[in-house]
C-alpha positions in Angstrom: -0.9 34.9 -4.5 -0.4 34.2 -0.8 1.6 31.0 -1.2 4.1 29.6 -3.7 2.6 26.2 -3.6 -0.8 24.8 -2.7 -0.3 21.1 -1.9 -3.4 18.9 -1.9 -2.9 15.9 0.3 -0.8 15.7 3.5 0.4 12.2 2.8 3.9 11.1 2.1 4.1 12.5 -1.4 2.7 15.9 -0.5 4.7 16.2 2.7 7.9 15.4 1.0 7.3 18.1 -1.6 6.3 20.5 1.2 9.5 19.8 3.1 11.7 20.2 0.1 10.0 23.5 -1.0 10.2 24.9 2.5 14.0 24.2 2.5 14.2 26.3 -0.7 12.5 29.2 1.0 9.1 28.7 -0.7 5.8 29.1 1.1 3.4 26.1 1.1 -0.2 25.7 2.1 -1.1 22.0 2.6 -4.7 20.8 2.5 -6.2 17.5 3.4 -9.8 16.3 3.2 -9.3 14.0 6.1 -9.3 15.1 9.8 -5.6 14.4 10.1 -2.3 14.6 8.3 -0.3 11.6 7.1 -2.6 10.1 4.4 -2.6 6.4 4.4 0.6 6.1 6.6 -1.2 7.9 9.5 -0.7 6.2 12.8 -2.6 7.0 16.0 -1.8 6.0 19.6 -4.3 3.7 21.2 -3.5 2.0 24.5 0.1 3.2 24.1 0.2 1.3 20.8 0.9 3.0 17.4 -2.0 1.8 15.3 -1.7 1.9 11.5 -5.1 3.3 10.7 -5.1 2.4 7.0 -3.4 -0.9 7.0 0.1 -2.3 7.6 2.9 0.0 6.4 6.4 -1.5 6.6 9.1 0.8 5.2 11.5 -1.1 2.9 13.9 0.0 0.2 17.1 -1.0 -1.5 17.8 2.7 -2.2 20.4 3.8 0.4 19.7 7.5 -0.4 16.0 7.1 0.3 16.7 5.2 3.5 19.0 7.9 4.8 16.4 10.5 3.8 13.6 9.0 5.8 15.8 8.3 8.7 16.4 12.1 9.3 12.8 12.3 10.5 12.7 9.2 12.8 14.7 6.3 14.2 13.6 3.0 12.7 13.6 -0.3 14.5 14.7 -3.6 13.0 11.3 -5.1 12.3 11.3 -7.7 9.5 8.0 -8.4 7.7 7.2 -12.1 8.1 3.5 -12.5 7.5 1.7 -15.9 7.8 -1.3 -17.3 6.0 -4.2 -19.0 7.7 -6.1 -21.4 5.5 -8.9 -23.1 7.4 -6.6 -23.2 10.5 -3.5 -24.4 8.6 -0.7 -21.9 9.0 1.8 -21.2 6.2 4.8 -18.9 6.0 4.8 -16.1 3.4 6.3 -15.4 0.9 6.4 -18.9 -0.6 9.6 -20.5 0.7 10.9 -23.8 2.1 8.9 -23.4 5.3 5.8 -23.0 3.2 6.6 -26.1 1.1 7.5 -28.2 4.2 4.2 -27.5 5.7 2.3 -28.0 2.5 3.9 -31.3 1.4 6.1 -32.5 4.3 9.3 -32.2 2.2 12.6 -31.0 3.3 14.8 -30.1 0.4 14.6 -27.6 -2.5 14.8 -30.4 -5.1 11.8 -32.1 -3.6 9.8 -28.8 -3.6 10.8 -28.0 -7.2 9.8 -31.5 -8.3 6.3 -31.3 -6.8 5.7 -27.8 -8.2 7.0 -28.9 -11.7 4.7 -31.9 -11.7 1.7 -29.8 -10.8 2.7 -27.2 -13.4 2.7 -29.9 -16.1 -0.6 -31.4 -14.9 -2.2 -28.0 -15.5 -1.4 -28.3 -19.2 -1.2 -24.5 -19.5 1.4 -23.1 -21.9 -0.1 -19.7 -22.7 -1.8 -18.3 -19.5 -4.7 -16.0 -20.4 -5.8 -15.0 -16.9 -4.6 -14.9 -13.3 -5.8 -18.4 -12.5 -4.0 -19.9 -15.4 -0.9 -17.9 -14.7 -0.9 -19.0 -11.0 -1.5 -22.7 -11.9 1.3 -22.6 -14.4 3.7 -21.0 -11.9 2.8 -22.5 -8.6 0.7 -25.6 -9.2 -2.7 -26.4 -7.9 -2.0 -26.9 -4.1 -0.5 -23.5 -3.6 -3.0 -21.8 -5.9 -6.1 -23.4 -4.1 -4.9 -22.8 -0.6 -2.9 -19.6 -0.7 -3.8 -17.6 -3.8 -7.3 -18.1 -5.1 -9.5 -17.1 -2.1 -7.3 -14.2 -1.0 -7.0 -12.8 -4.5 -10.7 -13.0 -5.2 -11.5 -11.2 -2.0 -9.0 -8.5 -2.7 -10.2 -7.8 -6.2 -13.8 -8.7 -6.0 -13.9 -11.0 -9.1 -13.1 -14.6 -10.0 -9.4 -15.2 -10.7 -10.4 -16.2 -14.3 -11.5 -12.6 -14.8 -8.3 -11.0 -13.6 -5.3 -10.3 -16.0 -2.3 -12.7 -15.8 0.2 -9.9 -15.2 -1.0 -9.3 -11.6 0.8 -12.5 -10.5 3.5 -13.0 -13.1 6.3 -12.2 -10.6 5.1 -14.5 -7.9 8.1 -15.0 -5.6 9.4 -18.5 -4.9 12.3 -18.9 -2.5 13.9 -22.3 -2.2 15.5 -21.4 1.1 14.1 -21.3 4.7 13.6 -17.5 4.8 10.4 -15.8 5.9 11.5 -12.2 5.2 8.8 -11.0 2.9 11.0 -8.3 1.2 14.3 -8.7 -0.5 15.2 -5.0 0.2 18.4 -4.2 2.1 16.8 -1.7 4.4 13.6 -2.4 6.4 11.9 -1.3 9.5 9.1 0.6 11.4 9.6 4.2 12.6 9.7 4.1 16.4 6.8 6.2 17.5 4.8 5.8 14.3 4.6 7.5 10.9 2.5 10.6 12.0 5.5 12.2 13.7 7.5 11.9 10.5 4.8 13.8 8.6 4.6 16.4 11.3 8.4 17.1 11.0 8.1 17.2 7.2 5.4 19.8 7.4 7.2 22.2 9.8 7.1 25.7 8.4 4.0 25.0 6.3 0.4 26.2 6.9 -1.8 23.1 7.2 -5.6 22.8 6.9 -7.3 19.5 7.5 -11.0 18.7 7.1 -10.7 20.8 4.0 -12.1 19.9 0.6 -9.8 21.1 -2.2 -12.6 21.8 -4.7 -14.6 23.9 -2.4 -11.5 25.7 -1.2 -10.3 26.4 -4.8 -13.7 28.0 -5.6 -13.4 30.3 -2.6 -9.7 31.0 -3.1 -8.9 30.8 -6.8 -5.6 32.8 -6.5 -4.3 31.4 -3.3 -1.1 30.0 -4.8 1.1 30.2 -7.9 1.2 26.4 -8.4 -0.7 23.4 -7.2 0.6 19.9 -6.3 -2.4 17.6 -6.5 -2.3 14.1 -5.0 -6.0 13.4 -5.1 -7.7 11.3 -7.8 -6.9 12.5 -11.3 -10.4 11.7 -12.6 -12.0 13.6 -9.8 -9.9 16.7 -10.6 -11.3 16.7 -14.1 -14.9 16.2 -12.8 -14.9 12.6 -14.2 -15.3 14.1 -17.7 -14.2 10.8 -19.4 -15.9 8.6 -16.7 -14.7 7.0 -13.5 -11.4 5.1 -13.0 -11.9 2.0 -11.0 -10.4 1.3 -7.6 -10.7 -1.2 -4.8 -11.6 0.2 -1.3 -11.2 -1.2 2.2 -13.1 -1.1 5.5 -11.0 -1.3 8.6 -12.6 -2.7 11.8 -10.3 -2.1 14.9 -10.7 -3.6 18.3 -9.0 -3.2 21.7 -8.5 -6.6 23.2 -7.9 -7.4 26.9 -4.9 -9.7 26.0 -1.2 -9.0 25.6 -0.9 -11.2 22.5 -3.8 -12.1 20.2 -2.2 -13.9 17.2 1.6 -13.9 17.8 2.4 -12.0 14.6 1.9 -8.5 13.2 0.2 -9.7 10.0 -1.9 -12.8 9.4 -3.5 -13.3 6.0 -6.8 -15.3 5.7 -6.7 -17.0 2.4 -10.0 -18.9 2.3 -12.7 -17.0 0.5 -15.4 -17.7 3.2 -13.6 -15.5 5.7 -14.6 -12.1 4.5 -11.6 -10.1 5.7 -8.2 -10.5 4.0 -6.0 -10.1 7.0 -5.8 -9.2 10.7 -3.1 -6.8 11.9 -1.9 -6.9 15.5 -0.2 -3.5 15.7 1.9 -3.9 18.8 4.1 -6.5 17.1 5.4 -3.8 14.7 7.3 -2.3 17.6 7.8 -5.3 19.8 5.3 -4.0 22.3 4.8 -5.5 25.7 1.6 -3.6 26.6 -1.0 -5.4 28.7 -3.6 -4.9 26.0 -3.6 -5.4 22.2 -5.2 -3.6 19.3 -6.1 -5.5 16.1 -7.6 -4.5 12.8 -9.5 -6.6 10.3 -9.3 -5.5 6.6 -12.4 -6.0 4.5 -12.0 -5.2 0.7 -15.0 -3.9 -1.2 -15.9 -2.2 -4.4 -15.2 1.5 -4.7 -17.8 4.2 -5.3 -17.7 8.0 -4.9 -17.5 8.9 -1.3 -15.3 5.8 -0.5 -11.6 6.0 0.0 -9.8 4.7 -3.1 -6.9 2.4 -2.1 -5.9 0.2 -5.1 -6.1 1.3 -8.7 -7.5 -1.4 -10.9 -4.8 -1.3 -13.6 -6.5 -3.4 -16.3 -6.5 -2.5 -20.0 -9.7 -0.5 -19.9 -8.7 1.7 -16.9 -5.2 2.2 -18.2 -6.6 3.6 -21.5 -8.9 5.8 -19.6 -6.1 7.0 -17.4 -4.0 8.0 -20.4 -6.9 10.3 -21.5 -6.8 12.0 -18.1 -3.0 12.2 -18.2 -3.2 14.0 -21.5 -5.4 16.6 -19.8 -3.0 16.8 -16.9 -0.1 17.4 -19.2 -1.8 20.5 -20.4 -2.2 22.0 -16.9 1.0 24.0 -16.5 0.1 25.3 -13.1 -0.8 21.8 -11.6 1.5 18.9 -11.0 -0.2 15.5 -10.3 1.5 13.0 -8.0 1.1 10.1 -5.7 -0.9 7.0 -6.0 -4.2 8.6 -7.0 -2.7 11.4 -9.1 -0.7 8.9 -11.1 -3.3 6.0 -10.9 -0.5 3.7 -9.8 0.3 1.8 -6.6 3.5 3.1 -5.0 5.5 1.6 -2.2 6.6 4.2 0.4 10.1 4.5 -0.8 9.0 4.9 -4.4 6.6 7.6 -3.3 9.4 9.6 -1.7 11.7 9.0 -4.7 9.0 10.3 -7.1 8.3 13.3 -4.9 12.0 14.2 -4.6 12.3 14.0 -8.4 9.4 16.4 -8.8 10.8 18.8 -6.1 14.2 18.9 -7.8 12.6 20.4 -10.9 10.6 23.1 -9.0 
């Protein structure tokens, strides 16, 4: 055994474990299949702009301990996530708040907004929602559903809203105040200089190998470490013995533009189904940049197959049952700990990823 821990995946979960174990005097070898560290929070500098390679990542948390933990690796700015929605050229604020309702119906007061939404809820006649469309209509009414939910959701998940489970949208936020801050969390911001430098600091003292496939590496080095932290796909680890779990994947198309300001906001969602991408990210606005050029990324959701990156677990009943079968196998692997979004088949915000990693590390 050359290392105490073999950590598979140099993303936020793996890097947090590596940092904590190194502090305890343990030796760690970190592998990543990609050509870089950082996982999905990886940022690269293009035209002096920190580009979020795998989609927008805004750090937000209400957990003061996690906020203080991440701030030891970077200084954060005061960026507030205030995305907008573009529906056929009409611009709406997100999340749904009084600015949204004013643009939608020309009303000014919370009582007016509540009255319109309640009328449309009653008109839907839905009392026991059986799918996402019925749930959205019963919560938001037809206007908001048709313009701001239906097209975006069907692009994101690749199926008709009638085929999606109701729970996906049960906690749809409505704010009857003029507040465009997307998150309710106390702490929020973007690391000045990007996320990659955070991961670099976390991995100090570790040996790191990128462009390295774990399964090939394990075959060639079966006794390299005493224990393994695995943040890849749990079904892949077990050679898909029960079948494949489902995911949604994304294609990112990035352009350098000869303009200092393309869309005036970091994140613009495109909610009509006919526009094939779900959103455009203009990266410079995350750090209030004044560079002469701009870099934008369009996000195109698509179905996942082996060889694609898996971004979003499809946590419907069928997949959750299948995951429990894999979890039962994982629970029998004393020398392997499964973590992260793919290892747990669950979407995690960044603060919850760190929180889960710290909990694991405290038991090692």
